[in-house]
N, C-alpha and C positions, 0 to 999 in steps of 0.2 A: 517829690511831686515835680513834674515838668512844667515849664511855662512856654507860651507861644512866642517864638522869636523869629527873626528874619530867616534863620537857617531852617526852621521847622515848617514855616509857611510854604505853601505851594502856589505861588502867584501864577495867574493865567493871563496870557496876552489878550488884548482886545480882539485880535483876529480869531483866536480860538473861541472866545465868548460869542462873537458874532456867528462864527461857523456853527457852533452848537445851536444858537437861537434860530438860525435859518430853518432848522428842522421843524420847529414849531410854527414858523410862518407857513411852511408847506402843509403841515397837518391841519392848520386852521382854515386853509382853503376848503378842506373837506368837513372838518368839525363844525365850523360856523355855517357852512352850506347845509349840512344835515339838520342842525338845530333850527335854523331860521327858515329855510326854504323847503325842506322835505315834507313836513306836514301839509303845507299849501300845495306842493307838487302832487302829493297823493290825492288830495280831495278835488283840486281844481284843474289838474292836468292829466294825471293817470286815471282819475275817476273812481277812487276808492272812498267808501263812506268814512266819515270822521271817526266814528267809534271803532271801526275796523283798523284804521290807521293807528289810533291810540293803542289798541291791543297789540298790534304788530310791534310797535316801538318798545312796549314793556316786555313782551315775551323774548324778543331778540336780545335786548339788553340783559335780561335775567340770565339766559343761557350763555351769553358771552362772558359773564362773570367767571364761569368755570374755566374758560380759556385763559383768563388773567392769572388765576392761581397756577395753572399748569405751566404757563409761560414764565412766570416768576421762578418756579422750581427749575425749569430747563435753563433759563438764563444764568442763574446762580452757578450752574454746573457746566456751562459752556467754556471750552478752552480752545482758543485759537491764537495765532501770532498777532492778531489785531486786538485781542482782548476778549471779554465775554459779552459785552453789550453792543459795541460798535458794528460787528458784522451783521447783526440782524437788521440794522438800518439800511445797509446796502442790499441785502438779500431780498427784502420785501418791497423795495421802492417801486419797481415796475408793476407787480401785482396790485399794489395799493392804488396806483394810477388807473389801471384798467377797471377795477371794481368801483372806483369813484364815478367813472362815466356810466357804467351799467346801472348803478343805483338811480341815476336820474334819466334813464332811458324809458320811454313810454311806448312799449310795443302794442301793436294792434291785436289784442287778444280778447277773449271773453272775460267777464268780470272775475270768474274763478281763476282764469289764467293770469290776469293782472295781479291778483292777490298773491298767487304762488310766486310770480316773478318778483314782486315787491319783497316778500319774505326771503327768497333765495339771495337776491342781490344785496339787500341790506344786511342780512346776517353774515354773508360772505365778506362784506366790507368791514363789519365789526371784528370778525376773526382776524383778518389781515391787519387791521388797525391795532389790535392787541399784540400780535406777534411783532409788529413794528414798534409800537409806541411804548410798550412797557419797558423794553430794554433802553429805548431812548430816554425815558424819564429816569431810569435807574442810573444811566450814564452820568447824570448830573452829580450824584454823590461820589462817583468814581473819578471825577475830574480833579478834585482837590479835597484834602481832609479838613480844610479850614472853613468853618461856618461863615466867616466874613466873605471869603471868596465865593462860596456857594450862594450867599445872599446876593452878591454882585451878579453872578450868573443868572440867578432867578429874575433880577431886574431886566437884564438884557432879554431874557426869555419872554417875559411878559410884553415888553415893548415890541419884539419881533412877532410874537403871537398875535398881538393886536393889529400889527401891520397886515398880517395875513387875513385876519377878519375884516380889516378896513377895506382891503382890495376886494374881497369876496362880497361883502355887504354893500360896499359903495358902488361897485361896477357890475355886479352880476345881473341885476334887473335890466340895466341898459344893454348889456351884451346879449341877454336873452331876447330882448326886443329886436336888436340889430340882426343877430344871426337867424332869428326866427323868420325874418322877412327878407333875407338876403337872396336875390334872384338866383345866384349861382348855387347856393346851398339848397334852396328849395328845389331846383332842378336836379341836383345830385341825389338828394335823399327822397324826393317825391312826397314831401310833406311841408307844412308851413305852420308857423305860430309857435306857441310856448313849448310844445313837445320837441320841436327841432331846436329851438333856442337853448333849452336847458342842456341837451346832450352835447351840443357844440361848445357851449360855455364851460361845462365841466371838463371837456376834453382839453381845452386851453389851460385851465387851472391845473389839471392833472399833469400835463406835460411840464409845466414850470415846477410843479411840486417834486417830480422825479429828479429833476436837475438839482434842486435845493437839498434833497435827501443825500444825494451823492456828495455834495459839498460838505455836508455835516460829517459824513464818514471820513472824508479826506482831511478835514481841518481840526479834528479833535483827537485827544489821546486819553487813555485810562491810566491814572496814577495811583489810585487807592486800591490796594489788593486786599482780599480777604485774609484774615489771620491764619486760615487753614483751608485746605481743599474741602469743599462741601461734599460730604459723604453721608450725611444723616438723612433720615427719611423725611418725607413731607410732613408726616404726623408730628415729628419733633419740631420742625420749623413752625408749624401752625400753633403748637403749644407755646413756643417762645413768643409768637405774635400776640397770643391771648393774654400774656403777662405784660404786654407793652401798653400801659394805660394811655400815654400820649397818642399812640397810634389809634387806639380804640376811639378816642374822642375825635381825632381827625377823620376817621372813617365815617362817623355820624355826621360830622360837619360837611364832609365832601358830598354825601348824599343830599343833604338839605340845601347846600349852596348851589349845586348844579340843578336841583329841582327849581330853586328860586330863579336862576338865570334862564333855564330852559323854558319855563312857563312864560316869561316875559318875551324871550326871543321868538318862540313859536307863535305867539299871539300877534306879533308885530305886523305882518302882512295883512292878516284878517282885520286888525285894528284900523289900518290906513285905507284898506279897500272898502270896508263896510261901515265903519263908524266915521272916520274923518272924510271918507269918500274922495281921497286923493292918493292914488297908488304911487304917483311920482314922488311924494314927500317921504315915502318909506326909506328910500336909499339915503336921503339927507339925514333923516332921523337916526338911522343906524350909524352913519358916518360920524355925526356929531357925538353920539354916545360913545363910540369907540375912541374918539379923540379925548374924551373925558377920561376913559379908562387908561389911555396912554399917559395922560398927565398924572393920574394917580399912581401909575406904575413908576413914572420917572422920579417922583418924590418919595417913593417908599423907603429908600435908604435913609433919607433925612428924617422922615417921620419915625422910622424904627429906632434911629439913634437917640431921638428925643424921648420917645415913649416906651420903647421895648416892643418886641413882637406881640406878646400876649395882650398888653393893654391896647395897643394899636388895633389889633384884630377886633377886640370888643367894641371899640368906638366905631370902626368901619361897619360892622354888622348893624349897629343901631342906626347909623346914617343911611345905609342902603335900605333898611326896612321901612323907616319913616318916609323917605322920599318916594319909595314905591307905592306905599298906601295912599299918599297924597295925589298920585297920578290919576286916581279915580275921579277927582273933582272937576278938572277942566272939561268944558264942552268941546264939541267938534271944531269950533272956530277958534278956540284958544290955543293957537299953535305955539306961541312963545312959552306959556307955562308948561305945555306938554314937553317941549324940547328941554326946557330948563330942568324940570324934575327928573326926566330920564337921564340927563347928563350927570346930575348929582348922583343918581343911583350907580351909573357906570363908573363914575369917579371912585366910588367906594369899592366896587367889585374888582377894579384893576389891582390895587394892593392886596386884596384878599387872596386872589389867585397866586400872586407872588409869595405871600406869606405862607400859604397852604403848602406849596411844594418845598419851600425852604424848611418848613416844620416837618415834612415827611423825611427829609434828610436828617434833621435833628432826631427824629424818632428811630431812624436806622442806627445812629450813634448810641442812642439810649438802649436799644436792643443789644448792641455789642457790649455796652457798659455793664448791663446786669446779667447777660447770658454768656459773655466771653466768646460769643460767636456772632458773625455778621451775615445777614441774609438780605442784602440791599435789594436784590431783585424782587424777593417776596414782599418786602415792605412796600415797595413802589407798586407792584402788581396789585396787591390787596388794596392799596390806596386808590389806584385808578378804578378798581371795581366799584368803590363808593361813588366815583364820579359817573361811571356808566349806569349804575343803578339810579342815580339822581336824574340822569338824562332820560332813562326809561320811564321813571315815575313822572317827570315833568311832561314828557311827550305824551304819555298815556292820559294824564289828567287833562292836557290840552284837547285831545281828541274826544275823551269822554264828556268833558264839560261842554264842549261845542255841541255834541250830540244831545246832551241833557237839555240844553237851551234851544234845541230845534234847528241847528245849522243844516242848511240844504246846499250842498255843493254839486256843481255839474261840470264834467270834464270839458275844458275849453271855453267855458262861459262864466260870466259874473252875473249872479242872480240876486235880486233884492232879498234881504233878510228881515225877519220880524223884529219888533222892538225887544222882545224877550231874548232873541239871539244876540242883538247888539249889547244888551246888558251883560250877557255871559262873556262876550269878547272883552268888554271893559274890565270886568272882574279878573279875567285871566291875565291881564297885563299890569294889574295894580294890587288889589287887595289880597287875592289868593297867594301870589308870591310873598307878600308881606307876612302871611301866616307862617310860611317856611322860614322867613327871616327871624321871627320870634323864636321858633324852635332852634335855630342856629345859635342864637344868643344863649339860650338855656344850656345847650350841649357844651358850648365852648367855655362857659364860665368855670368849668371844672378842669380845664387844661393845666397841667402842673409844671411845665418847663418854662421857668422864667430865665432871665439873662444870667443870674448868678449860678443857677443849676447847670445851664449850658456850658459856662466857662469851666466849671468843675469837671464835667464829663469830658470836655475837650482835653484838658490837662491830664486827666487820668488815662485817657486812651493813648495820648502821645507817649506818656511814660511807659505804658504797658507794651506798646508797639516797639519802643526803644529797647526794652528788656528782651523782647522776643528776637529782634534783629541781632542784638549782642550775643544771645545764646546760640 
């Protein structure tokens, strides 16, 4: 049996950890923008009905899942002098930026034309996001074979991802307002208001994002190589995946967790515009919440050292679920309780994201341990499918529940909503996500990889790889 020593660990520099994490800063410009602003953009800027927007989000996310599986299969078999995962980050950077802007572009078309435009641009963005981000996520497990180092990378990742969300959610609405009424831009584009503001704002974020993606490519290296060249069929890879109990549980957890977060994020603008009746507070609300997530991410390492990944995850799910449910109680003028409860929820979700991706890396090790084959790309692609499904389910429920409670949105206008609609908006940001949280708790209770098992897997794999290299 081998032990983990200074000679077998693959320590990563702070520069490389930051370089890798910058990629998630860029991705969250788009990811958080889509989750938080796209439903509202559809109903109140582009002019699509809430139910139609919800259906669009679900259908596009569902079909995008097929792209994830295909991309995982392709990435595991990619061979270049830069590695198998890093090149995709570079190749997709510019298309990613272009589609980010087009998704928030409101053309002057008929209702059917707008709906077709929304489907085409959003699905195109999802496809390029998959081709880009699945290899990006898989790269994390290839940076180092050491779970401790990967956990450290995950902490950097969450902090920089939250920074991306912080900039997007903290400044986007102000930028939309500024650019939407800038005389020079109004003259150039021949339009004014949110439609102009969103497209220019997304163009700014997209440009910065492309630069950050290039930096990620330049500053990282792949160190963990597969024990053999991948020549097996996708069918065999999927069979191995279905034997991977930790991954199956994480798959369910990913769907439920992103459903939880998407429901809350998608309801935020509606909540402040129509219930609190103060749109300006929405940016502060999201900013404070993300700061709470950053704090949670920053202390994940210390909490993990004290409690272990599995127990910590269970405690965090309970905390996030309870605080979310309690958010239903404050009235429209109880701003402090609203902010406090939301921040507690975000504090819990920060470490959950960090732990989720660290656990996906652990499940890739587990797959190699029991199957003697490694398919890191497929493990991560199938893991990100769960998150995309969760985003689709959360986005769809947001649109459908708004429609069920009689939401009436008009492009370019804010109209009064009925008390029934206000009730639906309050449920969307509090109680309904809490139901997803309870299901998360039930699913994760059966997760089998505790710290003792992970140490055994790590030692066995190092010994096995050492024998293979000696041979």
